[in-house]
C-alpha positions as CSV (number, residue, x, y, z in Angstrom):
1,M,0.0,0.0,0.0
2,S,2.7,2.4,1.0
3,K,4.6,1.5,-2.2
4,N,1.6,2.4,-4.4
5,M,1.1,5.7,-2.6
6,A,4.7,6.6,-3.2
7,L,4.3,5.9,-6.9
8,D,1.2,8.1,-7.1
9,E,3.0,10.8,-5.2
10,D,6.0,10.6,-7.7
11,H,3.5,10.8,-10.6
12,K,1.9,13.9,-9.2
13,L,5.3,15.5,-8.7
14,A,6.4,14.7,-12.3
15,D,6.5,17.7,-14.5
16,P,4.8,17.1,-17.8
17,E,6.9,19.9,-19.3
18,K,10.1,18.0,-18.8
19,G,11.8,15.9,-21.4
20,L,10.9,16.1,-25.1
21,D,7.5,17.5,-24.2
22,N,9.1,20.7,-22.9
23,K,8.2,23.6,-25.1
24,A,11.9,24.6,-25.2
25,F,12.4,21.9,-27.8
26,N,9.8,23.4,-30.0
27,V,11.4,25.9,-32.3
28,E,8.2,27.6,-33.1
29,S,7.3,28.2,-29.5
30,S,10.6,29.5,-28.2
31,D,9.3,32.9,-27.4
32,H,8.6,31.9,-23.8
33,I,12.3,31.4,-23.1
34,D,13.7,34.1,-20.9
35,Q,16.5,36.0,-22.5
36,E,18.7,38.6,-21.0
37,P,18.1,42.1,-22.4
38,E,20.8,43.3,-24.6
39,P,22.4,46.5,-23.6
40,N,21.2,49.5,-25.6
41,A,24.0,52.0,-26.2
42,G,21.4,54.6,-27.1
43,S,19.9,54.5,-23.7
44,L,23.1,55.7,-22.0
45,K,23.4,59.3,-21.1
46,D,26.2,61.4,-22.6
47,E,27.7,62.2,-19.2
48,E,28.3,58.4,-18.7
49,F,30.9,58.4,-21.5
50,E,34.5,59.3,-20.9
51,D,36.4,61.5,-23.4
52,L,39.7,60.0,-24.5
53,P,42.6,62.3,-25.1
54,L,43.1,63.0,-28.8
55,Q,46.5,63.4,-30.4
56,E,46.9,65.8,-33.2
57,P,48.1,63.9,-36.3
58,N,51.5,64.9,-37.7
59,V,52.3,65.7,-41.3
60,L,53.2,62.1,-42.2
61,E,50.0,60.7,-40.8
62,K,48.0,63.3,-42.7
63,I,49.7,62.3,-45.9
64,L,49.1,58.6,-45.3
65,D,45.4,59.3,-44.5
66,K,45.0,61.2,-47.8
67,T,46.9,58.6,-49.8
68,T,44.8,55.7,-48.5
69,G,41.7,57.7,-49.1
70,L,42.6,58.4,-52.7
71,L,43.6,54.8,-53.3
72,G,40.3,53.6,-51.9
73,K,38.3,55.9,-54.1
74,A,40.4,54.9,-57.1
75,M,39.8,51.2,-56.5
76,A,36.0,51.8,-56.3
77,S,35.8,54.3,-59.2
78,K,36.4,54.2,-63.0
79,Y,40.1,54.3,-62.5
80,K,40.3,50.8,-61.1
81,R,41.5,49.4,-64.4
82,H,44.2,52.0,-64.8
83,L,45.3,51.4,-61.3
84,K,45.6,47.7,-61.9
85,I,47.7,48.3,-65.0
86,F,49.9,50.7,-63.0
87,V,50.4,48.1,-60.3
88,C,51.3,45.4,-62.8
89,I,53.8,47.7,-64.5
90,A,55.4,48.6,-61.2
91,L,55.7,44.9,-60.2
92,A,57.2,44.1,-63.6
93,I,59.8,46.9,-63.2
94,L,60.7,45.7,-59.7
95,Y,61.0,42.1,-60.9
96,N,63.3,43.1,-63.8
97,I,65.5,45.1,-61.5
98,Y,65.8,42.0,-59.3
99,F,66.4,39.7,-62.3
100,F,69.2,41.7,-63.9
101,G,70.6,42.5,-60.4
102,A,70.8,38.7,-59.7
103,I,72.5,38.1,-63.1
104,H,75.0,40.9,-62.4
105,F,75.8,39.6,-59.0
106,Y,76.3,36.1,-60.4
107,L,78.7,37.2,-63.1
108,N,80.7,39.3,-60.7
109,S,80.8,36.9,-57.8
110,D,84.1,35.4,-56.8
111,E,82.3,32.1,-56.0
112,N,81.0,31.8,-59.5
113,Q,80.0,28.2,-60.1
114,D,79.0,26.3,-63.2
115,F,75.7,27.3,-64.8
116,E,73.0,24.9,-63.8
117,W,69.6,25.4,-65.5
118,C,67.7,23.6,-62.8
119,D,69.3,25.4,-59.8
120,G,70.1,28.9,-58.7
121,I,70.4,31.6,-61.4
122,G,69.8,29.1,-64.2
123,L,66.4,28.2,-62.9
124,L,65.6,31.9,-62.5
125,V,66.6,32.6,-66.2
126,V,64.6,29.6,-67.5
127,A,61.4,30.5,-65.5
128,T,61.7,34.1,-66.6
129,V,62.1,33.2,-70.3
130,I,59.1,30.8,-70.1
131,V,56.9,33.4,-68.4
132,Y,57.8,36.1,-70.9
133,A,57.2,33.7,-73.8
134,F,53.7,33.0,-72.6
135,L,53.0,36.7,-72.0
136,V,54.2,37.6,-75.5
137,Y,52.1,34.8,-77.1
138,F,48.8,35.5,-75.3
139,N,49.0,39.3,-75.3
140,I,50.7,40.0,-78.6
141,V,50.9,37.1,-81.0
142,K,47.5,35.5,-80.4
143,P,45.4,38.8,-80.6
144,L,47.5,39.8,-83.7
145,A,46.9,36.4,-85.4
146,K,43.1,36.8,-84.7
147,K,43.1,40.2,-86.4
148,I,45.0,38.9,-89.4
149,L,42.7,35.8,-89.8
150,A,39.7,38.1,-89.6
151,T,40.8,40.1,-92.7
152,K,39.2,39.5,-96.1
153,T,42.4,38.2,-97.6
154,S,42.9,35.5,-95.0
155,Q,39.2,34.5,-95.2
156,D,39.5,34.1,-99.0
157,T,42.7,32.1,-98.6
158,T,41.0,29.8,-96.1
159,E,38.0,29.3,-98.4
160,K,40.2,28.6,-101.4
161,Y,42.9,26.4,-99.9
162,V,42.4,25.4,-96.3
163,K,38.8,24.5,-96.4
164,P,39.0,22.0,-99.4
165,M,42.0,20.3,-97.7
166,L,40.0,19.9,-94.4
167,E,37.0,18.5,-96.4
168,K,39.3,15.9,-98.1
169,W,40.7,15.0,-94.7
170,D,37.2,14.6,-93.2
171,Q,36.2,12.4,-96.1
172,C,39.2,10.1,-95.5
173,I,38.4,9.9,-91.8
174,D,34.7,9.2,-92.4
175,Y,35.6,6.2,-94.5
176,K,34.4,3.1,-92.6
177,H,37.8,1.4,-92.6
178,S,39.9,4.5,-92.1
179,T,40.3,4.0,-88.3
180,T,41.3,0.4,-88.8
181,I,43.9,1.3,-91.4
182,I,45.4,4.1,-89.4
183,S,45.5,2.1,-86.2
184,S,47.2,-0.8,-88.0
185,I,49.9,1.5,-89.4
186,V,50.6,3.0,-86.0
187,I,50.7,-0.3,-84.3
188,A,53.1,-1.7,-87.0
189,I,55.4,1.3,-86.6
190,V,55.5,1.0,-82.9
191,L,56.1,-2.8,-83.1
192,V,59.0,-2.4,-85.5
193,F,60.5,0.2,-83.3
194,L,60.2,-2.0,-80.2
195,L,61.6,-5.0,-82.1
196,I,64.7,-3.0,-82.9
197,D,64.9,-1.4,-79.5
198,T,64.6,-4.7,-77.6
199,V,67.1,-6.6,-79.7
200,D,69.2,-7.2,-76.6
201,D,66.4,-8.2,-74.3
202,R,63.2,-9.6,-75.7
203,N,61.6,-9.9,-72.2
204,R,60.9,-6.2,-72.4
205,L,58.2,-7.0,-75.0
206,V,56.0,-8.7,-72.4
207,S,54.7,-5.3,-71.1
208,F,53.9,-4.2,-74.7
209,F,51.7,-7.3,-75.4
210,G,50.3,-7.0,-71.9
211,I,48.6,-3.8,-73.1
212,F,46.7,-5.8,-75.8
213,V,45.6,-8.3,-73.1
214,L,44.2,-5.5,-70.9
215,V,42.4,-3.9,-73.8
216,I,40.8,-7.3,-74.7
217,L,39.7,-7.8,-71.1
218,A,38.2,-4.4,-71.1
219,V,36.3,-5.0,-74.3
220,L,34.9,-8.3,-72.9
221,M,33.7,-6.4,-69.8
222,S,32.4,-3.4,-71.8
223,Q,28.9,-2.2,-71.4
224,H,28.3,-1.6,-75.1
225,P,31.2,-3.1,-77.1
226,S,29.6,-2.1,-80.4
227,Q,29.7,1.6,-79.4
228,I,33.4,1.8,-78.6
229,R,35.1,4.6,-80.4
230,W,38.6,3.4,-81.1
231,R,40.0,6.8,-81.6
232,H,39.7,7.3,-77.8
233,V,41.6,4.1,-77.2
234,M,44.3,4.6,-79.7
235,W,45.0,8.2,-78.8
236,G,44.9,7.6,-75.1
237,L,47.4,4.7,-75.2
238,G,49.4,6.5,-77.9
239,L,49.8,9.6,-75.7
240,Q,50.9,7.5,-72.8
241,Y,53.5,5.9,-75.0
242,I,54.7,9.2,-76.4
243,F,54.9,10.7,-72.8
244,G,56.9,7.6,-71.8
245,L,59.4,8.0,-74.7
246,V,59.8,11.8,-74.0
247,I,60.1,11.4,-70.3
248,L,62.0,8.2,-69.9
249,R,64.0,7.7,-73.1
250,S,64.9,11.2,-74.4
251,P,67.8,13.0,-72.5
252,G,65.9,16.3,-72.5
253,G,62.7,14.9,-71.2
254,R,64.4,12.9,-68.5
255,Q,66.3,16.0,-67.4
256,V,63.2,18.1,-67.3
257,F,61.3,15.6,-65.1
258,E,64.3,15.0,-62.9
259,C,64.4,18.8,-62.4
260,F,60.7,18.8,-61.5
261,G,61.3,15.9,-59.1
262,D,64.2,17.7,-57.4
263,L,62.3,20.9,-57.1
264,A,59.3,19.1,-55.7
265,T,61.5,17.4,-53.1
266,T,63.2,20.7,-52.2
267,F,59.9,22.5,-52.0
268,L,58.3,19.9,-49.7
269,S,61.4,19.8,-47.5
270,F,60.6,23.4,-46.5
271,T,57.9,22.0,-44.2
272,D,60.6,20.2,-42.1
273,D,61.8,23.5,-40.6
274,G,58.3,24.6,-39.5
275,S,57.2,21.2,-38.2
276,S,60.5,20.7,-36.4
277,F,60.2,24.0,-34.7
278,V,56.7,23.0,-33.4
279,Y,57.1,19.3,-32.8
280,G,60.8,18.9,-32.3
281,Y,62.4,15.5,-32.9
282,L,59.0,13.9,-33.5
283,S,59.2,15.5,-37.0
284,S,62.9,16.2,-37.5
285,Q,64.1,12.7,-36.3
286,Q,67.1,14.5,-34.6
287,P,66.6,14.0,-30.9
288,F,69.9,15.4,-29.6
289,N,71.1,18.9,-29.2
290,T,74.7,18.5,-30.2
291,W,75.6,22.1,-29.4
292,A,75.2,21.2,-25.6
293,L,77.9,18.6,-25.9
294,D,81.7,18.7,-25.9
295,P,82.8,18.5,-29.6
296,N,85.7,16.3,-28.6
297,S,83.7,13.8,-26.6
298,T,82.4,10.4,-27.7
299,A,78.8,11.4,-26.8
300,Y,79.1,14.2,-29.3
301,E,80.1,11.9,-32.1
302,V,77.4,9.4,-31.3
303,A,74.7,12.0,-31.0
304,K,75.8,13.7,-34.3
305,E,75.8,10.4,-36.2
306,I,72.3,9.6,-34.9
307,N,71.0,13.0,-35.9
308,D,72.7,12.8,-39.4
309,K,71.3,9.4,-40.1
310,K,67.9,10.2,-38.6
311,A,67.9,6.9,-36.8
312,I,64.7,7.8,-34.8
313,A,61.4,6.9,-36.5
314,S,59.1,9.9,-37.3
315,I,55.5,10.2,-36.3
316,L,53.0,10.2,-39.1
317,A,50.8,12.9,-37.6
318,F,53.8,15.2,-37.1
319,K,55.8,14.5,-40.2
320,I,53.5,13.6,-43.1
321,L,50.3,15.4,-42.3
322,T,52.2,18.7,-42.1
323,V,53.4,18.2,-45.6
324,I,49.8,17.4,-46.8
325,F,48.5,20.6,-45.1
326,F,51.3,22.6,-46.7
327,V,50.5,21.3,-50.2
328,N,46.8,22.0,-49.8
329,F,47.5,25.5,-48.7
330,I,49.7,26.1,-51.8
331,V,47.1,24.6,-54.2
332,G,44.4,26.8,-52.6
333,M,46.5,29.9,-53.2
334,L,47.2,28.9,-56.8
335,Y,43.4,28.4,-57.3
336,H,42.7,31.8,-55.8
337,M,45.2,33.5,-58.2
338,G,43.9,31.5,-61.2
339,A,47.2,29.9,-62.1
340,M,45.9,26.3,-61.4
341,Q,42.8,26.8,-63.6
342,W,44.9,28.1,-66.4
343,A,47.3,25.2,-66.4
344,I,44.5,22.7,-66.1
345,Q,42.6,24.2,-69.0
346,K,45.5,24.1,-71.4
347,I,46.2,20.4,-70.6
348,G,42.5,19.6,-70.9
349,W,42.4,21.3,-74.3
350,L,45.3,19.1,-75.5
351,L,43.5,16.0,-74.3
352,Q,40.3,17.0,-76.0
353,L,42.1,17.9,-79.2
354,T,43.9,14.5,-79.4
355,I,41.8,11.9,-77.7
356,G,38.5,13.4,-78.7
357,T,36.8,13.2,-75.2
358,T,34.3,15.9,-74.1
359,A,35.4,19.1,-72.5
360,C,34.4,18.0,-69.0
361,E,36.2,14.7,-69.2
362,S,39.4,16.3,-70.5
363,L,39.4,19.0,-68.0
364,T,38.8,16.7,-65.1
365,A,41.5,14.2,-66.3
366,S,44.1,17.1,-66.5
367,A,43.0,18.4,-63.1
368,N,43.6,15.0,-61.5
369,I,47.3,15.3,-62.3
370,F,47.6,18.1,-59.8
371,V,44.7,17.7,-57.3
372,G,42.7,14.8,-55.9
373,S,39.7,13.0,-57.2
374,V,37.4,15.1,-54.9
375,E,38.7,18.5,-55.8
376,A,39.0,17.9,-59.6
377,P,35.2,17.5,-60.3
378,L,34.5,20.7,-58.5
379,M,35.8,22.6,-61.5
380,I,32.9,21.3,-63.5
381,R,30.3,21.0,-60.7
382,H,27.8,23.1,-62.7
383,Y,27.8,20.5,-65.5
384,I,27.7,17.3,-63.5
385,P,23.8,17.1,-63.3
386,R,23.7,17.1,-67.2
387,M,26.5,14.6,-67.8
388,T,26.0,11.1,-69.2
389,N,26.9,7.9,-67.4
390,S,29.9,7.5,-69.7
391,E,31.2,11.0,-68.8
392,L,30.7,10.3,-65.0
393,H,32.5,7.0,-65.3
394,A,35.4,8.6,-67.1
395,I,35.7,11.2,-64.4
396,M,35.8,8.6,-61.7
397,V,38.3,6.4,-63.5
398,S,40.7,9.3,-64.2
399,G,40.4,10.3,-60.5
400,L,41.5,6.9,-59.3
401,S,44.3,6.5,-61.8
402,T,46.4,9.5,-60.8
403,I,48.0,10.8,-57.6
404,A,46.7,13.9,-55.8
405,G,49.3,16.5,-54.9
406,S,49.0,16.0,-51.2
407,V,49.3,12.2,-51.5
408,L,52.3,12.8,-53.9
409,A,53.9,14.9,-51.2
410,A,53.3,12.2,-48.6
411,Y,54.9,9.5,-50.9
412,I,57.9,11.7,-51.5
413,S,58.2,12.2,-47.7
414,F,58.3,8.5,-47.3
415,G,61.3,8.4,-49.7
416,A,59.7,7.5,-53.0
417,P,61.5,9.1,-56.0
418,A,59.6,12.2,-57.0
419,T,60.5,11.8,-60.7
420,H,58.8,8.3,-60.9
421,L,55.7,9.6,-59.2
422,L,55.4,12.6,-61.4
423,T,56.0,10.5,-64.5
424,A,53.3,7.9,-63.5
425,S,50.7,10.6,-62.8
426,V,51.2,12.4,-66.1
427,M,51.2,9.2,-68.2
428,S,48.1,7.8,-66.5
429,A,45.8,10.7,-67.4
430,P,45.3,9.9,-71.1
431,A,45.4,6.1,-70.5
432,S,42.6,6.4,-67.9
433,L,40.4,8.1,-70.5
434,A,41.1,5.3,-73.0
435,V,40.2,2.5,-70.5
436,A,37.1,4.4,-69.3
437,K,35.8,4.8,-72.9
438,V,36.2,1.1,-73.5
439,L,34.3,0.0,-70.4
440,V,31.5,2.5,-70.7
441,P,31.4,3.9,-74.2
442,G,29.5,7.2,-74.6
443,G,28.5,7.0,-78.3
444,N,27.7,10.4,-79.8
445,K,25.7,11.8,-76.9
446,T,26.9,14.7,-74.7
447,T,25.4,17.7,-73.0
448,T,28.6,19.5,-72.2
449,F,30.2,22.1,-74.3
450,K,33.7,22.9,-75.6
451,Q,33.6,26.5,-74.3
452,I,34.4,25.6,-70.7
453,L,38.0,25.0,-71.7
454,G,38.3,28.7,-72.4
């Protein structure tokens, strides 16, 4: 009896407004919740404020105020374009002063070393020449060529000579056996070259015939084998082969990619100073402060050898993740400046011109060389709802066939050769489009446009 009375009493004391039934959990009825009144600055009286002592600005401060005010008005007015041009010219003048000053210092230095195009003053000269070449082409040569081609004489020449040649070429390409003939000729040329090149070691031909095995397996697993466009396959594999010859077999291409690899390794090593400053030996793998030891002692020699050989294992969170963060920050800044988009668009244009894939597929495949499979499709995010299954499949395949910049940095930090990783990432971009177009052919249907490549 007493137990039942206690339960009834507890039931009476229970608040029905507690738990999920409480009105506080209802967003629409949250007006009843007491809130502290916000202080109203207008309700304060003037005598409650305290006057702070004012300092009369000097002449320099007045000049700075007027200068910043004029700059702000110029940025927001019709002179914004002129101000931008002025800033660009000023920066160009300052850079040229630095450039010629560096050359003068190098030529007159007592420690003048051999000229290395991938290091020091040589790298500065090469980078400057490349930048000026692009500036001259895009700002002078290309606009001038457009004006010349727009003249009546150029149009008449195009109609009389160029257009008939293109029509003849289209007729040859449209011939139903043209693709088979061209492909057979290309394969025969490559095979003859490989037979001559591998005369000392025929085992090297195994990888060449392995390509045909992979293509046959892809055809057997294709969604629509009859819709495969063999131009995509031949150009994709052909570009991979050409990249391999240029990068791995030619002395110039090998030196260029070795330079890129060395520069990437040096660039990523900059993170060691920052992470070592924060995390110490957990990142630097140098646990001993040799400066605190006697240089003539055995302890100094042992500690120095351990530091030099980095005998202490690093911690992933402190060594590798800092490199990934650093690369992501740099890529974000390049995106903000527009440099990354420009480079990706040019490579995408090359892939579209040769392989024949759509603009979105080419752009994403080129972007995957530099960024990850998540960031690359963001460049075409407005076109994704209208893309076909073949295009979506090509984007996913190209994303999984290359290495993101942050992952590339992590592999380099593990000790993998940067040249090999860069080569594999570049060569995989066209081959991924070839394989994707065999597994899920797209036919002639597309809803994306060429104009997104600029």
